[in-house]
C-alpha positions in Angstrom: -40.8 51.9 -27.5 -41.2 48.5 -25.2 -38.5 49.6 -22.5 -40.1 50.3 -19.2 -39.4 53.2 -16.8 -38.1 50.5 -14.7 -35.5 48.9 -16.9 -34.3 52.7 -17.6 -33.9 53.4 -14.1 -31.5 49.9 -14.1 -29.6 51.2 -16.9 -28.9 54.6 -15.8 -27.5 53.1 -13.1 -25.4 50.8 -14.9 -24.2 53.7 -16.6 -23.4 55.8 -13.3 -21.5 52.2 -12.3 -23.3 52.5 -9.0 -24.8 49.6 -6.7 -28.2 49.7 -6.0 -27.0 50.4 -2.0 -24.8 53.6 -3.7 -27.4 54.7 -6.2 -30.2 54.9 -3.0 -28.1 56.7 -0.7 -27.3 59.3 -3.3 -31.4 59.9 -3.1 -31.9 59.1 0.4 -33.9 55.7 -0.5 -33.2 52.4 1.0 -31.7 50.0 -1.2 -34.8 47.5 -1.4 -37.1 50.2 -2.6 -34.2 50.8 -5.7 -34.8 46.8 -6.2 -38.4 46.9 -6.6 -38.3 49.3 -9.0 -35.8 47.8 -11.3 -37.7 44.6 -10.6 -41.0 46.6 -12.0 -42.7 45.7 -8.7 -43.3 49.1 -8.3 -43.0 52.5 -10.4 -41.4 55.3 -9.0 -43.6 58.5 -7.9 -43.5 61.7 -9.9 -40.9 63.5 -7.2 -38.9 60.6 -7.1 -38.7 60.8 -10.9 -37.7 64.6 -10.6 -35.4 63.7 -7.8 -33.5 60.9 -9.3 -33.1 63.8 -12.8 -31.7 66.4 -10.7 -29.0 64.4 -8.6 -27.3 62.5 -11.6 -28.5 65.2 -14.5 -30.6 62.9 -15.8 -33.3 63.9 -19.0 -36.5 63.5 -17.0 -38.0 63.2 -20.7 -35.8 60.5 -21.2 -36.6 58.7 -18.0 -40.1 59.2 -18.0 -40.8 58.2 -21.7 -37.4 56.9 -23.4 -36.8 60.2 -25.6 -34.1 61.6 -26.2 -30.6 60.9 -24.6 -30.2 60.1 -21.5 -28.0 62.6 -19.9 -28.5 66.3 -19.6 -25.4 68.1 -21.5 -23.9 69.8 -18.3 -20.6 72.3 -18.6 -17.8 71.2 -16.6 -18.3 73.9 -14.2 -21.6 71.8 -13.2 -19.8 68.4 -13.0 -17.1 70.3 -10.6 -20.0 72.0 -8.6 -21.9 68.4 -8.5 -18.4 66.7 -7.0 -17.9 69.2 -4.7 -21.2 68.9 -3.8 -20.7 65.4 -2.4 -17.1 66.2 -0.8 -18.1 69.2 1.2 -21.0 67.0 2.3 -20.6 67.3 6.5 -20.6 64.5 9.3 -23.9 66.2 10.4 -25.4 66.2 7.0 -24.4 62.6 6.9 -26.2 61.3 10.2 -29.2 62.8 8.7 -28.5 61.5 5.1 -28.6 57.7 7.1 -31.5 58.8 9.2 -33.3 60.0 6.2 -32.6 56.3 4.6 -33.3 54.4 7.4 -36.9 55.8 7.4 -36.6 57.2 11.2 -38.0 60.1 13.0 -35.4 62.0 14.9 -37.0 60.6 18.1 -36.8 57.0 16.7 -33.4 57.4 15.8 -32.3 58.8 19.3 -34.1 56.0 21.1 -32.1 53.4 19.5 -28.6 54.9 20.4 -30.0 56.2 24.2 -29.7 60.2 23.7 -32.4 62.8 23.4 -34.5 63.7 20.1 -33.0 67.3 20.5 -29.9 65.8 20.4 -30.1 64.4 17.5 -32.2 67.5 16.2 -29.0 69.9 17.0 -26.5 67.6 15.6 -28.2 67.5 12.5 -28.3 71.4 12.6 -24.7 71.6 12.9 -25.2 73.3 16.4 -23.7 70.7 18.5 -20.8 68.5 18.2 -20.8 64.5 18.0 -18.9 62.4 20.6 -16.9 59.5 19.7 -19.2 57.5 21.7 -22.0 58.8 20.2 -20.5 58.3 16.5 -19.4 54.8 17.6 -23.1 54.2 19.0 -24.5 55.1 15.6 -22.3 53.0 14.0 -22.8 49.7 16.1 -26.9 50.4 16.3 -27.2 51.1 12.4 -24.0 49.2 10.8 -23.1 51.8 9.1 -19.6 52.7 8.2 -17.3 54.5 10.6 -15.0 55.2 7.8 -18.2 57.1 5.6 -19.8 58.7 9.0 -16.3 60.5 9.5 -15.1 61.3 6.0 -18.1 60.3 3.5 -15.9 57.6 1.6 -17.0 54.1 0.8 -20.4 52.7 1.5 -22.8 54.2 3.9 -23.6 50.5 5.5 -21.5 47.4 6.0 -21.8 44.1 6.8 -20.4 42.6 10.4 -18.7 39.3 11.4 -19.8 38.3 15.1 -16.5 39.6 15.8 -17.1 42.8 14.3 -20.2 43.2 16.4 -18.7 42.1 19.9 -15.3 44.3 18.6 -17.7 47.5 18.2 -19.6 46.5 21.1 -16.5 46.5 23.5 -15.2 49.3 22.1 -18.6 51.4 22.7 -18.1 50.0 26.1 -15.0 51.2 27.0 -15.7 55.2 25.7 -18.9 54.9 28.3 -18.9 56.4 31.4 -17.9 53.7 34.5 -21.8 54.0 35.5 -22.9 53.1 31.9 -24.6 49.8 32.0 -22.3 48.6 29.0 -19.3 49.1 31.0 -20.6 47.6 34.0 -22.2 44.3 32.1 -18.3 44.0 30.8 -16.6 44.4 34.0 -19.6 42.2 35.3 -18.8 39.5 33.0 -15.1 39.9 33.4 -15.0 39.2 37.1 -17.4 35.9 36.4 -16.1 32.3 36.9 -16.1 29.9 33.7 -19.4 28.2 35.6 -21.0 31.7 35.6 -20.0 32.7 32.3 -21.7 29.7 31.0 -25.0 30.1 32.7 -25.1 33.8 31.7 -24.4 32.5 28.0 -27.3 30.4 28.3 -29.3 33.5 29.7 -28.5 35.3 27.0 -29.1 32.9 24.0 -32.5 32.3 25.3 -33.5 36.0 25.7 -32.1 36.7 22.0 -34.7 34.0 20.7 
């Protein structure tokens, strides 16, 4: 058979009616990894093919060789169990899944949102609850959908406009303690004159370059 494993992965994803992002999220991978598979630039490893087969109920022989049926025949009980598994995923598990997709260690993830590594470890293990401030920080820093993080509905990642970024920053600052840097920064901006704001804007734009 002339069809390659790369084309079969794409055919599978289309059959499941999933975007590359949604397909990647289910596997705990990055979207561009799936894109390189489908374009034939890289070939999935054996463990990855096993993960695909297990996650989507795919016939591994078909995935490797193209022989046989695409899907393993499953009972109604299997289908219900698979749906329940996704619906019952906790927020703690979604935080861990997001971190895995971003390919970050707990330490690197924690540093990006200004908390300690053991805080992330406790949250991922379900031993500690998350605050609204931490959730907003995760969503803003990594452009993760707050709806997905809280409920599991929709896509993991979102595309934000400049207005969305500003709104998220203000919301996060208002959740902060008065001594936090974001809160103090906004307080300082609010007290500036028009001339001082323009000078601050020039400085900030220079830093951003």
